[in-house]
Backbone as CSV, one residue per row, in Angstrom:
resi,resn,N_x,N_y,N_z,CA_x,CA_y,CA_z,C_x,C_y,C_z
1,MET,100.437,83.222,77.886,99.907,84.537,77.507,99.090,84.425,76.223
2,THR,97.979,85.144,76.129,97.165,85.191,74.929,97.967,85.782,73.770
3,SER,97.692,85.323,72.544,98.387,85.850,71.378,98.194,87.366,71.295
4,THR,99.129,88.037,70.607,99.152,89.497,70.621,98.005,90.136,69.855
5,LEU,97.572,89.509,68.751,96.626,90.134,67.834,95.371,89.292,67.646
6,VAL,94.299,89.969,67.293,93.077,89.300,66.860,92.605,90.011,65.596
7,GLN,91.971,89.272,64.689,91.549,89.829,63.408,90.077,90.237,63.446
8,THR,89.698,91.108,62.521,88.333,91.638,62.508,87.289,90.549,62.280
9,ASP,87.596,89.549,61.456,86.600,88.505,61.203,86.320,87.698,62.471
10,TRP,87.380,87.408,63.246,87.176,86.693,64.511,86.324,87.523,65.465
11,LEU,86.652,88.791,65.614,85.915,89.636,66.544,84.455,89.747,66.135
12,HIS,84.198,89.894,64.841,82.820,89.984,64.352,82.015,88.757,64.783
13,GLU,82.625,87.599,64.709,81.941,86.349,65.056,81.739,86.185,66.560
14,HIS,82.545,86.890,67.362,82.522,86.654,68.811,82.021,87.856,69.618
15,LEU,81.392,88.819,68.959,80.943,90.018,69.661,80.002,89.721,70.829
16,ASP,79.260,88.634,70.746,78.278,88.317,71.791,78.825,87.417,72.886
17,ASP,80.105,87.094,72.838,80.689,86.245,73.884,80.578,86.934,75.237
18,ALA,80.091,86.212,76.219,79.857,86.803,77.543,81.154,87.206,78.241
19,ASP,82.233,86.498,77.933,83.498,86.779,78.626,84.413,87.699,77.830
20,LEU,83.853,88.390,76.825,84.642,89.292,75.982,84.299,90.746,76.287
21,ARG,85.338,91.597,76.355,85.104,93.029,76.464,85.955,93.737,75.410
22,VAL,85.266,94.501,74.537,85.953,95.305,73.526,86.149,96.712,74.088
23,VAL,87.367,97.219,73.986,87.688,98.557,74.484,88.206,99.391,73.319
24,GLU,87.590,100.541,73.092,88.088,101.470,72.069,88.840,102.601,72.761
25,ILE,89.994,102.947,72.173,90.883,103.938,72.773,91.426,104.800,71.634
26,ARG,90.620,105.777,71.223,90.893,106.531,69.999,91.543,107.878,70.261
27,GLY,92.215,108.381,69.218,92.849,109.692,69.303,93.973,109.810,68.291
28,LYS,94.828,110.817,68.487,95.968,110.980,67.597,97.046,111.806,68.285
29,VAL,98.254,111.721,67.710,99.397,112.496,68.179,99.904,113.328,67.011
30,LEU,99.994,114.633,67.214,100.497,115.520,66.172,102.020,115.629,66.265
31,PRO,102.699,115.938,65.161,104.155,116.100,65.193,104.569,117.214,66.158
32,PRO,105.758,117.094,66.754,106.203,118.123,67.710,106.444,119.477,67.072
33,THR,106.548,119.513,65.747,106.755,120.784,65.049,105.465,121.577,64.883
34,GLU,104.315,120.949,65.147,103.037,121.647,65.034,102.677,122.313,66.358
35,PRO,101.802,123.335,66.321,101.403,124.004,67.567,100.685,123.032,68.506
36,PRO,100.896,123.151,69.815,100.171,122.302,70.768,98.696,122.682,70.807
37,PRO,97.830,121.789,71.307,98.180,120.507,71.917,98.537,119.446,70.876
38,HIS,99.466,118.581,71.235,99.913,117.529,70.336,99.175,116.211,70.570
39,TYR,98.632,116.044,71.783,97.983,114.784,72.145,96.467,115.004,72.201
40,LEU,95.750,114.233,71.413,94.300,114.412,71.309,93.574,113.087,71.489
41,SER,92.482,113.119,72.248,91.596,111.969,72.396,90.357,112.191,71.534
42,ASP,89.583,111.129,71.294,88.421,111.253,70.413,87.207,110.524,70.972
43,ARG,86.708,111.011,72.101,85.475,110.443,72.653,84.293,110.712,71.722
44,ALA,84.282,111.888,71.089,83.163,112.234,70.204,83.062,111.234,69.056
45,GLY,84.201,110.815,68.502,84.185,109.830,67.434,83.616,108.505,67.902
46,TYR,83.986,108.097,69.107,83.438,106.868,69.687,81.932,106.969,69.864
47,GLU,81.467,108.094,70.378,80.034,108.248,70.617,79.245,108.280,69.317
48,ALA,79.857,108.753,68.242,79.167,108.805,66.942,78.993,107.424,66.341
49,ALA,79.981,106.552,66.546,79.900,105.182,66.022,81.077,104.383,66.565
50,HIS,80.770,103.171,67.028,81.821,102.298,67.555,81.440,100.838,67.351
51,ILE,82.369,99.967,67.631,82.099,98.529,67.559,81.014,98.188,68.580
52,PRO,79.983,97.444,68.185,78.899,97.146,69.125,79.418,96.532,70.428
53,GLY,78.947,97.101,71.530,79.325,96.605,72.845,80.625,97.161,73.378
54,ALA,81.345,97.951,72.574,82.645,98.463,73.005,82.496,99.578,74.030
55,VAL,83.408,99.598,74.993,83.493,100.685,75.959,84.639,101.598,75.535
56,TYR,84.700,102.773,76.146,85.686,103.778,75.742,86.675,104.055,76.865
57,VAL,87.944,104.228,76.483,88.993,104.659,77.413,89.713,105.847,76.798
58,ASP,89.898,106.895,77.575,90.652,108.075,77.152,92.121,107.814,77.452
59,TRP,92.931,107.716,76.416,94.342,107.347,76.598,95.157,108.407,77.313
60,GLN,94.683,109.653,77.314,95.404,110.742,77.975,95.051,110.902,79.438
61,VAL,93.869,110.424,79.827,93.347,110.706,81.169,93.124,109.434,81.983
62,ASP,92.390,108.498,81.418,91.895,107.363,82.193,92.994,106.421,82.677
63,ILE,94.032,106.219,81.870,95.071,105.261,82.258,96.383,105.960,82.626
64,VAL,96.301,107.259,82.893,97.475,108.056,83.249,97.383,108.486,84.708
65,GLU,98.522,108.500,85.388,98.552,108.971,86.768,98.462,110.504,86.774
66,PRO,97.449,111.084,87.418,97.282,112.537,87.421,98.539,113.253,87.920
67,GLY,98.918,114.307,87.209,100.068,115.100,87.610,101.400,114.592,87.121
68,SER,101.419,113.444,86.465,102.692,112.906,85.977,103.157,113.712,84.762
69,PRO,104.330,114.331,84.810,104.803,115.115,83.668,105.138,114.271,82.449
70,SER,105.365,112.975,82.656,105.682,112.087,81.539,104.544,111.107,81.236
71,ASN,103.344,111.419,81.738,102.141,110.607,81.461,102.327,109.148,81.863
72,ASP,102.915,108.911,83.022,103.145,107.548,83.491,101.830,106.806,83.681
73,ILE,101.923,105.487,83.618,100.740,104.659,83.765,100.095,104.882,85.134
74,ALA,98.782,104.825,85.171,98.044,105.045,86.412,98.480,104.065,87.498
75,ALA,98.446,104.531,88.743,98.783,103.689,89.886,97.786,102.537,89.990
76,PRO,98.150,101.461,90.687,97.291,100.270,90.739,95.840,100.536,91.132
77,ALA,95.619,101.336,92.173,94.243,101.577,92.629,93.429,102.293,91.559
78,ARG,94.029,103.283,90.908,93.328,104.029,89.866,93.038,103.124,88.667
79,PHE,94.016,102.327,88.276,93.826,101.443,87.134,92.773,100.380,87.445
80,SER,92.821,99.832,88.635,91.826,98.828,89.028,90.415,99.396,88.983
81,ALA,90.245,100.607,89.495,88.924,101.231,89.517,88.378,101.411,88.104
82,LEU,89.241,101.801,87.164,88.809,101.965,85.778,88.368,100.637,85.191
83,MET,89.186,99.610,85.336,88.836,98.304,84.774,87.560,97.754,85.402
84,GLN,87.397,97.961,86.693,86.170,97.513,87.355,84.952,98.230,86.791
85,ALA,85.092,99.542,86.551,83.983,100.325,85.995,83.620,99.866,84.585
86,LEU,84.602,99.321,83.855,84.348,98.827,82.507,83.809,97.396,82.498
87,GLY,83.675,96.812,83.684,83.139,95.455,83.775,84.147,94.377,83.457
88,ILE,85.422,94.647,83.705,86.484,93.690,83.400,86.886,92.932,84.655
89,ASN,86.849,91.610,84.549,87.250,90.723,85.630,88.577,90.064,85.301
90,SER,89.082,89.268,86.219,90.362,88.601,86.002,90.317,87.617,84.836
91,HIS,89.135,87.079,84.532,89.013,86.090,83.459,88.546,86.690,82.132
92,THR,88.235,87.976,82.097,87.684,88.605,80.900,88.722,88.647,79.776
93,ARG,88.309,88.265,78.575,89.161,88.414,77.399,88.947,89.819,76.853
94,VAL,90.005,90.607,76.798,89.910,92.001,76.381,90.516,92.153,74.987
95,VAL,89.770,92.801,74.096,90.273,93.158,72.769,90.244,94.678,72.672
96,VAL,91.405,95.269,72.366,91.533,96.730,72.343,91.676,97.206,70.900
97,ALA,90.921,98.252,70.546,90.961,98.805,69.194,91.190,100.306,69.250
98,ASP,91.950,100.817,68.289,92.106,102.263,68.170,91.984,102.664,66.708
99,ASP,92.193,103.946,66.427,92.164,104.437,65.047,93.485,105.151,64.739
100,ALA,94.564,104.680,65.399,95.870,105.347,65.288,96.970,104.354,64.924
101,GLY,96.614,103.369,64.116,97.618,102.401,63.705,98.088,101.489,64.812
102,GLY,97.301,101.363,65.860,97.578,100.378,66.890,98.357,100.846,68.103
103,MET,98.871,102.091,68.102,99.760,102.450,69.211,99.023,102.673,70.525
104,PHE,97.810,103.228,70.492,97.067,103.401,71.738,96.570,102.049,72.254
105,ALA,96.136,101.197,71.325,95.708,99.854,71.709,96.868,99.090,72.331
106,ALA,98.058,99.233,71.752,99.235,98.556,72.309,99.564,99.086,73.698
107,ARG,99.363,100.372,73.910,99.613,100.970,75.229,98.712,100.343,76.290
108,LEU,97.413,100.219,75.988,96.500,99.630,76.958,96.783,98.137,77.122
109,ARG,97.149,97.487,76.035,97.513,96.065,76.144,98.690,95.899,77.099
110,TRP,99.728,96.739,76.926,100.875,96.644,77.834,100.451,96.940,79.269
111,ALA,99.624,97.960,79.455,99.198,98.340,80.807,98.459,97.185,81.487
112,LEU,97.569,96.543,80.746,96.843,95.402,81.318,97.798,94.272,81.668
113,ARG,98.735,93.993,80.786,99.705,92.934,81.058,100.588,93.303,82.252
114,TYR,101.000,94.566,82.301,101.826,95.015,83.427,101.087,94.821,84.746
115,TYR,99.782,94.987,84.724,98.998,94.816,85.938,98.414,93.412,86.064
116,GLY,99.029,92.456,85.377,98.738,91.050,85.622,97.634,90.422,84.808
117,HIS,97.138,91.122,83.800,96.028,90.582,83.003,96.564,90.104,81.652
118,ALA,96.720,88.797,81.494,97.318,88.235,80.279,96.320,88.079,79.139
119,GLN,95.043,88.058,79.453,94.015,87.805,78.429,93.663,89.090,77.681
120,VAL,94.607,89.639,76.937,94.369,90.891,76.216,95.050,90.840,74.860
121,GLN,94.340,91.342,73.838,94.846,91.394,72.472,94.487,92.728,71.845
122,THR,95.234,93.104,70.819,94.865,94.273,70.044,94.171,93.827,68.768
123,LEU,93.225,94.634,68.300,92.523,94.357,67.053,93.409,94.830,65.907
124,ASP,93.905,93.907,65.094,94.813,94.242,64.008,94.093,95.111,62.975
125,GLY,94.592,96.308,62.765,93.927,97.253,61.863,92.926,98.139,62.559
126,GLY,92.481,97.719,63.742,91.639,98.535,64.605,90.316,98.996,64.000
127,TRP,89.851,100.129,64.530,88.601,100.734,64.074,88.682,101.100,62.596
128,THR,89.867,101.484,62.134,90.057,101.879,60.739,89.686,100.735,59.811
129,LYS,90.191,99.549,60.076,89.910,98.375,59.242,88.462,97.923,59.419
130,TRP,87.974,97.957,60.650,86.595,97.549,60.937,85.607,98.385,60.116
131,ARG,85.813,99.682,60.111,84.921,100.592,59.376,85.065,100.401,57.860
132,LYS,86.296,100.224,57.388,86.524,100.029,55.954,85.834,98.776,55.443
133,GLU,85.747,97.763,56.285,85.098,96.504,55.907,83.584,96.545,56.082
134,ARG,83.072,97.707,56.489,81.632,97.920,56.660,81.010,96.927,57.657
135,ARG,81.711,96.676,58.707,81.195,95.800,59.760,80.245,96.594,60.656
136,PRO,79.458,95.922,61.469,78.423,96.625,62.235,78.992,97.638,63.218
137,THR,78.267,98.727,63.391,78.637,99.757,64.364,77.417,100.108,65.202
138,SER,77.657,100.846,66.269,76.577,101.207,67.184,76.844,102.577,67.786
139,GLN,75.772,103.244,68.217,75.888,104.474,68.985,75.511,104.253,70.445
140,ALA,75.040,103.054,70.765,74.614,102.756,72.135,75.826,102.675,73.058
141,ILE,75.754,103.354,74.201,76.825,103.322,75.186,76.524,102.199,76.180
142,PRO,77.303,101.134,76.164,76.978,99.983,77.020,77.347,100.224,78.479
143,HIS,76.656,99.521,79.358,76.959,99.551,80.785,76.979,98.112,81.280
144,TYR,78.044,97.733,81.933,78.228,96.357,82.376,78.303,96.293,83.896
145,PRO,77.977,95.131,84.461,78.138,94.983,85.914,79.585,95.237,86.320
146,ARG,79.756,95.791,87.485,81.096,96.137,87.954,81.982,94.894,88.007
147,GLY,83.199,95.046,87.517,84.137,93.934,87.503,84.895,93.793,88.812
148,GLU,85.753,92.782,88.867,86.525,92.484,90.074,88.024,92.536,89.783
149,PHE,88.431,93.444,88.913,89.829,93.553,88.514,90.694,93.991,89.691
150,ASP,91.849,93.352,89.835,92.784,93.695,90.912,94.171,93.845,90.306
151,ALA,94.635,95.086,90.152,95.926,95.347,89.507,97.078,94.882,90.386
152,ARG,97.904,94.004,89.812,99.079,93.497,90.517,100.273,93.617,89.587
153,PRO,101.129,94.613,89.802,102.226,94.899,88.875,103.168,93.708,88.661
154,ILE,103.633,93.591,87.418,104.672,92.635,87.054,105.909,93.460,86.716
155,PRO,106.835,93.620,87.662,107.973,94.534,87.486,108.824,94.244,86.252
156,SER,108.860,93.000,85.793,109.717,92.647,84.663,109.271,93.276,83.345
157,LEU,108.084,93.873,83.306,107.584,94.491,82.074,107.831,95.995,82.019
158,LYS,108.411,96.547,83.076,108.597,97.994,83.150,110.022,98.334,83.579
159,ALA,110.604,99.351,82.937,111.944,99.826,83.288,111.879,101.267,83.767
160,THR,112.870,101.649,84.535,112.982,103.017,85.036,114.325,103.599,84.614
161,ALA,114.470,104.894,84.793,115.755,105.536,84.510,116.855,104.927,85.372
162,ALA,116.524,104.567,86.593,117.512,103.964,87.492,117.969,102.600,86.987
163,ASP,117.108,101.894,86.249,117.503,100.621,85.641,118.459,100.846,84.477
164,ILE,118.217,101.916,83.731,118.961,102.161,82.490,120.341,102.748,82.747
165,LEU,120.422,103.714,83.641,121.667,104.477,83.840,122.912,103.602,84.043
166,PRO,122.911,102.636,84.955,124.134,101.852,85.154,124.498,100.977,83.961
167,LYS,123.478,100.578,83.170,123.741,99.718,82.021,124.409,100.480,80.875
168,LEU,124.334,101.804,80.882,124.975,102.585,79.817,126.485,102.421,79.860
169,ALA,127.009,102.194,81.050,128.455,102.028,81.207,128.875,100.569,81.126
170,THR,128.035,99.680,81.656,128.416,98.269,81.748,127.904,97.424,80.596
171,GLY,126.887,97.937,79.848,126.307,97.159,78.760,125.300,96.144,79.278
172,GLY,124.865,95.246,78.385,123.916,94.213,78.789,122.470,94.602,78.599
173,MET,122.208,95.804,78.081,120.837,96.241,77.822,120.751,96.782,76.398
174,GLN,119.783,96.282,75.638,119.509,96.791,74.299,118.415,97.855,74.399
175,LEU,118.742,99.081,74.019,117.790,100.182,74.079,117.244,100.469,72.690
176,ILE,115.935,100.628,72.592,115.291,100.912,71.314,114.406,102.141,71.458
177,ASP,114.624,103.113,70.594,113.904,104.385,70.580,112.946,104.365,69.388
178,THR,111.638,104.363,69.657,110.649,104.242,68.581,110.134,105.593,68.086
179,ARG,110.790,106.677,68.462,110.373,107.992,67.981,110.819,108.210,66.535
180,SER,110.441,109.333,65.984,110.816,109.668,64.610,112.310,109.943,64.521
181,PRO,112.899,109.826,63.327,114.323,110.150,63.178,114.658,111.569,63.612
182,GLY,113.755,112.529,63.377,114.005,113.902,63.785,114.080,114.060,65.293
183,GLU,113.219,113.334,66.004,113.259,113.392,67.464,114.506,112.670,67.990
184,TYR,114.842,111.557,67.385,116.028,110.797,67.786,117.294,111.636,67.617
185,SER,117.373,112.384,66.520,118.568,113.183,66.240,118.630,114.470,67.049
186,GLY,117.503,114.870,67.625,117.451,116.112,68.380,116.952,117.294,67.570
187,ALA,116.607,117.060,66.295,116.080,118.150,65.470,114.726,118.630,65.973
188,ALA,113.989,117.736,66.639,112.704,118.085,67.252,112.634,117.382,68.599
189,SER,111.885,117.947,69.528,111.788,117.319,70.845,110.517,117.750,71.553
190,ARG,109.938,116.818,72.307,108.783,117.131,73.141,109.217,117.384,74.589
191,ALA,110.514,117.275,74.860,111.043,117.511,76.200,111.950,118.735,76.183
192,GLN,112.488,119.082,77.337,113.342,120.263,77.447,114.584,120.137,76.575
193,HIS,115.130,118.943,76.506,116.335,118.702,75.713,116.030,117.707,74.598
194,GLY,116.743,117.830,73.493,116.586,116.908,72.384,117.665,115.846,72.384
195,GLY,117.508,114.890,71.476,118.482,113.819,71.344,117.908,112.483,71.745
196,HIS,118.781,111.556,72.158,118.337,110.224,72.539,119.226,109.679,73.652
197,ILE,118.806,108.586,74.242,119.606,107.938,75.272,120.816,107.289,74.597
198,PRO,122.018,107.500,75.092,123.200,106.897,74.479,123.038,105.387,74.285
199,THR,123.509,104.890,73.162,123.487,103.482,72.707,122.140,103.077,72.115
200,ALA,121.102,103.902,72.228,119.779,103.512,71.728,119.765,103.397,70.205
201,ILE,119.039,102.403,69.727,118.819,102.182,68.294,117.508,102.839,67.908
202,ASN,117.515,103.591,66.820,116.282,104.239,66.373,115.462,103.290,65.497
203,LEU,114.260,102.973,65.961,113.318,102.133,65.220,111.984,102.871,65.169
204,PRO,111.792,103.792,64.215,110.536,104.540,64.163,109.329,103.616,64.069
205,ARG,108.328,103.886,64.881,107.133,103.035,64.879,106.520,102.932,63.494
206,SER,106.604,104.002,62.707,105.980,104.022,61.385,106.520,102.920,60.472
207,THR,107.742,102.453,60.722,108.318,101.412,59.870,107.680,100.046,60.113
208,LEU,106.912,99.915,61.175,106.327,98.632,61.553,104.884,98.472,61.085
209,VAL,104.289,99.557,60.591,102.865,99.578,60.245,102.684,99.431,58.738
210,ALA,101.813,98.509,58.328,101.516,98.310,56.910,100.586,99.407,56.405
211,ALA,100.404,99.462,55.091,99.585,100.512,54.486,98.132,100.455,54.949
212,ASP,97.643,99.263,55.298,96.248,99.120,55.743,96.105,99.304,57.249
213,MET,97.148,99.823,57.893,97.179,100.124,59.329,97.286,98.869,60.196
214,ARG,97.508,97.708,59.584,97.786,96.503,60.353,99.278,96.430,60.653
215,LEU,99.627,95.585,61.605,101.034,95.315,61.872,101.599,94.505,60.711
216,LYS,102.817,94.809,60.305,103.449,94.033,59.248,103.636,92.582,59.691
217,SER,103.833,91.695,58.720,103.949,90.271,59.023,105.206,89.985,59.836
218,ALA,105.214,88.829,60.483,106.356,88.446,61.302,107.642,88.398,60.478
219,ASP,107.557,87.883,59.257,108.744,87.814,58.403,109.244,89.206,58.040
220,GLU,108.308,90.103,57.689,108.695,91.482,57.378,109.334,92.155,58.589
221,LEU,108.755,91.928,59.739,109.277,92.544,60.962,110.685,92.044,61.264
222,ARG,110.906,90.749,61.103,112.239,90.211,61.377,113.279,90.827,60.445
223,ARG,112.902,91.037,59.181,113.834,91.684,58.241,114.129,93.115,58.671
224,ILE,113.109,93.824,59.142,113.301,95.204,59.608,114.226,95.233,60.818
225,PHE,113.996,94.342,61.768,114.825,94.324,62.972,116.277,93.989,62.627
226,THR,116.474,93.048,61.726,117.833,92.696,61.310,118.520,93.894,60.664
227,ALA,117.785,94.605,59.795,118.351,95.768,59.111,118.740,96.874,60.088
228,HIS,118.055,96.954,61.216,118.341,97.979,62.217,119.358,97.506,63.258
229,GLY,119.838,96.288,63.118,120.812,95.779,64.079,120.212,95.419,65.413
230,ILE,118.944,95.040,65.430,118.246,94.703,66.665,118.298,93.194,66.896
231,ASP,118.684,92.813,68.087,118.823,91.407,68.465,117.540,90.932,69.149
232,LEU,116.805,90.056,68.481,115.560,89.546,69.055,115.810,88.601,70.226
233,ASP,117.037,88.119,70.361,117.365,87.192,71.440,118.096,87.865,72.596
234,ALA,118.119,89.180,72.614,118.816,89.894,73.698,118.206,89.543,75.050
235,ALA,119.047,89.502,76.063,118.592,89.128,77.401,117.763,90.211,78.068
236,ASP,117.937,91.453,77.620,117.196,92.569,78.224,117.061,93.680,77.190
237,THR,115.848,93.886,76.701,115.572,94.956,75.745,114.593,95.937,76.361
238,VAL,114.943,97.218,76.347,114.082,98.275,76.872,113.704,99.202,75.729
239,LEU,112.413,99.408,75.540,111.910,100.299,74.499,111.375,101.572,75.133
240,TYR,111.576,102.689,74.430,111.035,103.951,74.912,110.638,104.822,73.726
241,CYS,109.868,105.865,74.015,109.452,106.839,72.993,109.409,108.200,73.681
242,ASN,108.303,108.907,73.590,108.161,110.174,74.318,107.529,109.987,75.685
243,SER,106.461,109.182,75.738,105.795,108.959,77.023,105.259,107.536,77.140
244,GLY,105.940,106.599,76.497,105.600,105.195,76.679,104.410,104.699,75.890
245,VAL,104.071,105.343,74.787,102.937,104.903,73.974,103.418,104.138,72.740
246,SER,104.101,104.818,71.812,104.539,104.122,70.604,105.546,103.021,70.918
247,ALA,106.242,103.135,72.046,107.178,102.074,72.442,106.455,100.753,72.664
248,THR,105.208,100.813,73.144,104.473,99.575,73.377,104.108,98.896,72.057
249,TYR,103.970,99.686,70.989,103.738,99.095,69.670,105.002,98.387,69.196
250,GLY,106.158,98.990,69.481,107.412,98.329,69.177,107.544,97.016,69.926
251,MET,107.117,97.004,71.186,107.135,95.769,71.972,106.239,94.715,71.335
252,LEU,105.029,95.111,70.960,104.102,94.186,70.325,104.718,93.587,69.067
253,ALA,105.324,94.444,68.231,105.938,93.980,66.987,107.076,93.010,67.263
254,MET,107.889,93.301,68.265,108.996,92.413,68.594,108.497,91.070,69.118
255,GLU,107.392,91.086,69.863,106.812,89.826,70.333,106.310,88.990,69.160
256,VAL,105.651,89.630,68.209,105.172,88.913,67.026,106.342,88.295,66.263
257,ALA,107.482,88.986,66.265,108.673,88.490,65.569,109.420,87.430,66.378
258,GLY,109.001,87.192,67.613,109.586,86.119,68.403,110.466,86.550,69.555
259,ALA,110.552,87.836,69.850,111.416,88.315,70.926,110.777,88.111,72.297
260,GLN,111.637,88.017,73.309,111.205,87.963,74.697,112.048,88.958,75.493
261,ASN,111.871,88.965,76.801,112.691,89.805,77.687,112.591,91.284,77.317
262,LEU,111.359,91.754,77.126,111.109,93.123,76.698,110.507,93.937,77.838
263,ARG,110.979,95.193,77.969,110.445,96.101,78.982,110.148,97.458,78.348
264,ILE,109.246,98.185,78.954,108.926,99.554,78.528,109.471,100.535,79.564
265,TYR,110.227,101.538,79.076,110.629,102.646,79.948,109.477,103.633,79.921
266,ASP,108.664,103.602,80.946,107.409,104.349,80.955,107.644,105.854,80.960
267,GLY,108.647,106.330,81.669,108.932,107.759,81.687,109.410,108.275,80.347
268,SER,110.105,107.426,79.610,110.573,107.680,78.253,111.282,109.034,78.122
269,TRP,111.264,109.615,76.901,112.063,110.816,76.677,111.544,112.029,77.445
270,LYS,110.243,112.068,77.735,109.732,113.208,78.494,110.409,113.287,79.859
271,GLU,110.683,112.139,80.454,111.388,112.135,81.728,112.887,112.310,81.513
272,TRP,113.479,111.472,80.633,114.924,111.493,80.425,115.386,112.843,79.854
273,GLY,114.662,113.333,78.852,115.031,114.588,78.209,114.732,115.813,79.044
274,GLY,113.920,115.652,80.078,113.614,116.754,80.971,114.495,116.797,82.200
275,ASP,115.396,115.824,82.301,116.289,115.728,83.454,117.668,116.250,83.066
276,GLU,118.126,117.281,83.741,119.420,117.901,83.418,120.597,116.944,83.655
277,THR,120.399,115.949,84.499,121.529,115.105,84.903,121.731,113.877,84.020
278,THR,120.768,113.520,83.177,120.894,112.296,82.397,121.770,112.531,81.158
279,PRO,122.582,111.559,80.773,123.395,111.702,79.563,122.532,111.629,78.317
280,LYS,122.902,112.422,77.316,122.120,112.492,76.085,123.049,112.463,74.889
281,ALA,122.579,111.864,73.814,123.373,111.780,72.589,122.582,112.360,71.439
282,ARG,123.305,112.783,70.395,122.666,113.312,69.181,123.286,112.647,67.968
């Protein structure tokens, strides 16, 4: 598998590589205590200025299955069609950038990996760092020849509620909740019910991000995981958040720290917290 991160200096030097595709996936998430809508995309920001040659993906629409109440990842045919339209082939090296501290980029990275594309990295620091360093930008909207992407799911990267439920009684699964402490405790919620999945460890995504919006170093991350009681050598770790976005950043951070055997619960709290039958803790 390709390394998780790429730096701005490397990308600047390789912008003209024929087998490289830069994807920008910008937007933001507002706190659940603020009036909706909480999830926002930023196509206008991309059109105003972006990394030269970069294409745009709407994190709320383009990679989501229409009608999914928990914003589940798009089905294989839909995802394949999007990647083909962006000119991505099976051999294309994809670098994903966002302006949200890496969580949207991590989401697309996980989605590509889940659908069998290992050649994908996130831009450490993203558009925020690129712009701060005064690197080149463009307003030109690129168009590439249609790609030959074929989405083939890798089940080991994704978990479902049916996977989690029996493990709550028998053990053997490490659950990590990357939402805010308020959401974990049930003080705030984006679903019908508040709280968290029983046994889950709260690891807020914000604790993993450095002041410059880059991912913290591997050594720093390992200290954070140890302090939270997280086992990097666990045989099965499932991460979740509200709808499977910030959890993918937690996965990325754990990979940088050396962990394996990681899965994303794509339905996350929007599914679990909206189900009257699932057990919940506060």
